C-alpha positions in Angstrom: 0.0 0.0 0.0 1.2 3.5 -0.9 1.2 6.0 2.1 -1.1 9.0 1.9 1.6 11.6 1.6 3.4 9.6 -1.1 0.1 9.2 -2.9 -0.7 12.9 -2.9 2.8 13.8 -4.1 2.4 11.4 -7.0 -0.9 12.9 -8.0 0.5 16.4 -7.9 3.5 15.4 -10.1 1.2 13.6 -12.6 -1.1 16.6 -12.8 1.7 19.0 -13.4 3.2 16.8 -16.1 -0.2 16.5 -17.7 -0.7 20.3 -17.7 2.6 20.8 -19.3 1.7 18.6 -22.2 2.6 15.0 -21.2 0.1 12.3 -21.9 -1.6 11.0 -18.8 -0.8 7.4 -19.5 2.9 8.1 -20.0 3.0 10.2 -16.8 1.4 7.5 -14.8 3.9 4.9 -16.2 6.8 7.1 -15.1 5.3 7.4 -11.6 4.9 3.6 -11.4 1.1 3.4 -11.4 -1.7 2.7 -13.8 -4.2 5.2 -15.2 -7.0 3.2 -13.6 -5.2 3.4 -10.2 -5.2 7.3 -10.5 -8.9 7.3 -11.4 -9.7 5.1 -8.4 -7.8 7.4 -6.1 -9.8 10.4 -7.3 -13.1 8.6 -7.2 -12.6 7.5 -3.6 -11.5 11.0 -2.5 -13.8 13.5 -0.8 -13.9 16.5 -3.0 -10.6 17.4 -4.7 -8.4 15.9 -2.0 -6.8 12.5 -2.4 -7.9 10.2 0.4 -5.9 7.4 2.1 -6.1 3.7 1.3 -9.3 2.4 2.9 -8.4 -1.3 2.8 -7.0 -1.4 6.3 -10.4 -0.1 7.6 -12.5 -2.3 5.4 -15.1 -4.4 7.2 -14.6 -8.0 6.1 -17.4 -10.4 6.8 -16.6 -13.6 8.5 -16.7 -16.6 6.1 -19.7 -18.9 6.6 -17.4 -21.9 6.9 -15.0 -20.3 9.5 -14.4 -22.1 12.8 -16.7 -21.0 15.6 -15.4 -19.9 18.9 -16.7 -23.1 20.4 -14.8 -25.2 17.8 -11.6 -23.3 18.6 -12.0 -24.0 22.3 -12.6 -27.6 21.5 -9.4 -27.8 19.4 -7.4 -26.3 22.3 -9.0 -28.7 24.8 -8.2 -31.7 22.6 -4.6 -30.9 21.8 -3.9 -30.3 25.5 -5.1 -33.7 26.6 -2.4 -35.8 28.1 -2.4 -38.3 25.3 -2.0 -35.6 22.7 0.4 -33.3 24.6 3.5 -34.5 22.6 1.8 -34.9 19.2 1.6 -32.6 16.2 -1.8 -32.0 14.4 -0.7 -34.4 11.6 -1.0 -37.3 14.2 -3.9 -35.9 16.3 -6.4 -35.6 13.4 -6.1 -39.2 12.1 -6.4 -40.6 15.6 -9.6 -38.6 16.2 -10.9 -39.9 12.8 -10.2 -43.5 14.0 -12.5 -42.6 17.0 -15.2 -41.4 14.7 -14.6 -37.7 15.4 -13.8 -34.8 13.1 -13.3 -31.3 14.5 -11.1 -29.6 11.8 -8.3 -30.2 9.4 -4.6 -30.4 10.3 -4.0 -26.9 8.9 -6.9 -25.5 11.1 -5.4 -27.2 14.1 -2.0 -25.7 13.4 -3.6 -22.2 12.8 -5.4 -22.3 16.2 -2.3 -23.5 18.0 -0.2 -20.7 16.3 -2.8 -18.1 17.4 -2.5 -19.2 21.0 1.3 -19.6 21.0 1.3 -23.4 21.2 2.7 -24.2 17.8 6.1 -25.0 19.1 7.9 -28.4 19.3 5.5 -30.7 21.0 7.5 -33.4 22.7 10.4 -34.2 25.1 13.0 -34.6 22.5 14.9 -31.5 21.4 13.6 -29.6 18.4 15.7 -29.8 15.2 18.5 -27.3 15.2 20.5 -26.1 12.2 24.0 -27.5 12.0 26.7 -24.9 12.0 29.5 -25.1 9.4 32.5 -27.2 10.3 35.1 -25.3 12.3 38.1 -23.9 10.5 41.4 -25.1 12.1 44.4 -22.9 11.5 47.9 -24.3 12.0 50.6 -21.8 12.4 53.2 -24.2 13.8 53.8 -27.9 14.3 51.7 -30.1 16.6 48.7 -27.7 16.5 46.5 -29.7 14.1 46.9 -33.4 13.2 45.1 -35.4 10.6 44.7 -39.2 10.7 43.2 -41.9 8.7 43.4 -45.6 7.8 44.1 -47.1 4.4 44.1 -50.6 2.9 47.4 -52.2 1.8 46.9 -55.2 -0.5 48.4 -58.6 0.3 49.3 -61.4 -2.1 46.4 -63.4 -0.7 43.0 -62.5 -2.3 40.6 -61.0 0.2 43.2 -60.2 2.8 44.3 -56.7 3.6 46.8 -54.9 5.9 45.8 -51.6 7.5 48.1 -48.6 7.6 47.2 -46.3 10.5 48.8 -42.9 10.0 48.9 -39.5 11.7 50.2 -36.4 9.8 50.9 -32.9 11.1 48.9 -30.4 9.1 51.4 -27.6 9.3 54.6 -29.5 8.3 53.0 -32.5 6.5 55.3 -34.7 8.5 54.2 -38.2 9.4 54.3 -38.0 13.2 53.0 -41.6 13.8 52.2 -44.7 11.8 51.5 -48.4 12.4 50.6 -51.4 10.2 48.3 -54.1 11.4 46.5 -57.1 10.0 43.1 -56.0 11.4 41.0 -52.9 11.7 40.5 -52.3 15.4 40.0 -49.3 17.7 42.7 -50.8 20.0 45.3 -50.3 17.3 44.2 -46.6 16.9 44.5 -46.1 20.6 48.0 -47.6 20.7 49.0 -45.3 17.8 47.6 -42.2 19.6 49.4 -43.0 22.8 52.8 -43.6 21.0 52.5 -40.5 18.9 51.5 -38.3 21.8 54.5 -39.5 23.8 56.9 -39.2 20.9 55.8 -35.6 20.1 55.7 -34.6 23.8 52.3 -33.0 23.6 51.9 -33.1 27.4 54.5 -30.3 27.7 52.8 -28.1 25.0 50.8 -25.1 26.2 47.9 -26.4 24.1 47.2 -29.9 22.8 46.6 -30.4 19.1 43.3 -30.9 17.3 43.0 -34.4 15.7 41.0 -34.4 12.4 39.7 -37.6 10.9 36.8 -38.9 8.8 33.6 -40.5 10.2 34.9 -44.1 10.2 33.7 -46.3 13.0 37.2 -47.1 14.1 38.2 -43.4 14.5 35.0 -42.5 16.3 34.9 -45.5 18.7 34.1 -44.8 22.3 37.4 -46.1 23.5 39.2 -43.8 21.0 37.2 -40.8 22.2 38.1 -41.7 25.8 41.8 -41.8 24.9 41.6 -38.5 23.2 39.9 -36.9 26.2 42.6 -38.4 28.5 45.3 -37.0 26.3 43.6 -33.6 26.1 43.3 -33.8 22.3 40.3 -32.2 20.7 38.6 -34.4 18.0 37.4 -33.0 14.7 35.5 -34.9 12.1 34.6 -34.6 8.4 31.2 -33.7 7.2 29.0 -36.6 6.1 29.2 -37.4 2.4 32.0 -34.8 1.8 35.1 -36.3 0.2 37.6 -33.4 0.6 37.4 -32.6 4.3 40.4 -34.9 5.0 42.2 -34.1 1.8 45.7 -33.8 3.3 45.9 -37.4 4.4 44.1 -38.7 1.3 46.7 -36.9 -0.8 49.5 -38.5 1.3 48.0 -42.0 0.7 47.9 -41.3 -3.1 51.6 -40.3 -3.0 52.4 -43.6 -1.1 50.5 -45.9 -3.5 51.9 -44.3 -6.6 55.5 -44.6 -5.6 57.6 -46.9 -7.8 58.5 -48.9 -4.7 54.9 -49.7 -3.8 54.3 -53.4 -4.3 51.4 -53.4 -6.7 51.1 -57.2 -6.6 50.5 -57.0 -2.8 52.5 -57.3 0.4 54.0 -60.7 1.1 53.4 -60.6 4.9 52.8 -58.2 7.8 56.5 -57.8 8.3 56.9 -56.9 4.6 54.1 -54.3 4.9 55.7 -52.8 8.0 59.1 -52.6 6.3 57.7 -50.9 3.3 55.8 -48.4 5.6 59.0 -47.6 7.5 60.9 -46.9 4.3 58.1 -44.8 2.9 57.7 -42.7 6.1 61.5 -42.0 6.1 61.5 -41.0 2.4 58.4 -38.8 2.8 59.7 -37.0 5.9 63.4 -36.6 5.0 63.7 -36.8 1.2 60.4 -35.8 -0.4 60.3 -32.1 -1.4 56.6 -31.3 -0.8 54.9 -29.0 -3.2 52.5 -27.6 -0.6 55.3 -26.3 1.6 57.5 -24.6 -1.0 59.4 -27.8 -1.9 61.1 -28.4 1.4 60.9 -31.7 3.2 58.3 -32.2 6.0 61.0 -32.7 8.5 62.7 -29.4 7.6 59.5 -27.6 8.0 58.6 -29.4 11.2 61.9 -28.4 12.8 61.9 -24.8 11.4 64.8 -25.3 9.1 62.7 -24.3 6.1 62.9 -20.6 7.0 66.6 -20.4 6.4 66.4 -22.7 3.4 63.9 -20.5 1.7 65.8 -17.3 2.5 68.9 -18.7 0.8 66.8 -19.7 -2.2 65.6 -16.1 -2.5 69.2 -14.9 -2.4 70.2 -17.3 -5.2 67.3 -16.2 -7.4 68.1 -12.5 -6.8 71.7 -13.0 -7.7 70.7 -14.8 -10.9 68.4 -12.0 -11.7 71.1 -9.4 -11.2 73.5 -11.4 -13.3 71.1 -11.7 -16.3 68.3 -9.2 -15.8 67.0 -9.7 -19.4 65.8 -13.2 -18.5 63.5 -11.8 -15.8 60.5 -9.9 -17.1 59.0 -9.3 -13.6 59.7 -10.7 -10.1 61.5 -13.9 -9.2 59.9 -17.0 -8.0 58.0 -16.8 -4.7 60.1 -18.6 -2.1 58.5 -16.9 0.9 57.7 -19.0 4.0 54.1 -20.2 4.3 53.1 -19.1 7.8 49.8 -20.9 8.2 47.7 -23.8 6.8 43.9 -23.9 7.0 41.7 -27.0 7.4 38.1 -26.5 6.1 38.9 -22.9 5.2 36.2 -20.4 5.4 36.1 -17.0 3.6 39.6 -15.4 3.4 38.5 -12.5 5.7 37.3 -14.9 8.4 40.4 -17.1 8.1 42.7 -14.1 8.4 41.0 -13.1 11.6 41.8 -16.4 13.2 45.5 -16.2 12.4 47.5 -14.8 15.3 49.6 -11.8 14.4 53.3 -12.5 15.0 55.1 -10.1 17.3 
C-alpha cells in the first residue's frame, strides 16, 4: 500500500506533467502506477483531496465456513489432553478420525495453535536445530593440528588386507605416527595415539593439538574418544558425504600408493608391509620435497629449518636476476615462507581473523 503523503505527491506530479503537455498514461507509467489506479484514487476522494487507502479499515465479513469460537476452544482442549500433549496435528487428526470424530483439518489445528502460542515443538525430544558449518582449524606451527586416517594395503592373498594407521601434522605435512596391522581395530588406533603423543611430547605443550579424521567407525569408537579426552586432544570430524574434508591425508595416501617402490602385486606378509611403511615414512619425511610447503621436506618444516632454506633460495634467485636481468621480465619465483595452513577454510577474511599476528 502507498502511504497517503506519497500518494498525494504522485498525483501532484502527474497533474503538473499533464498540464505541461505530457500524456496522462505516460506520466502514470513514469510514476509507477496505472491510469486506472489514478482514477480510483480520485473517485474515492472526498472533493478534490486524495484520500488514504481504505483497505485497512474495510469491514470484512466472517466466512460462513469459518471455525466458531466453540470449535476453537474444543481444538485447544483436545490438543492439550495428556495423550496428545506431545503430538503434532498431523497425528492428532487421524487418531480422532479413528475414533469417529472430526473437528477440523490439520491446517486448522495448526492455525489455532499458532494463534495461542502453542505451535512449538511438542515433545520431550529437542527440536531440530540447524547444524553450523565445520570449524576452520588454522595451524601456524607444528603439533597444532593433526590429521589421521586408515588405508588398505593389499596382500598377495586374495581377500586379505593390511591396514596402515597414519597421523600427519597439518602444518609441516610430517608423518608423526604410523603403524601397520592385519586387522581394523580401535585398540590399534588407541595404541598409535598413545605412542604419537609420547613421541611428540604434547603433554609439555601449552595447548594440545586438534586431531581431524573422517567419520569411520574405528576413528569414532568410544574407547578412542576416551583416549583423546585423557590426552587432552580435541577431536574433529569430516562432514558426512564430503570427500575433501580430510584431503591432506588422502593426498598422502595417493603419494604412497603411486610410488615406484609400492608393491602393486601385494604385500608378502605383515613384516613386509611394516618394512615398506617404514621406508616410505623415512622417504616422505626426510627426502620428499613437498609442493604444498615450498618444496622443502616435511622434517625441515617441522623443525623450522625451512625458513633459512627459503631465505637462501631467494638470495640465489636475486643473484641470478642481477647477473642476467634480461631473463626476468618481472619478479623472481616466490620462495616466501608459508606461515599458516587452514583445514576446512572459510572466507579469506574470516580465516585471516583467526591467524594470530606475529610479534
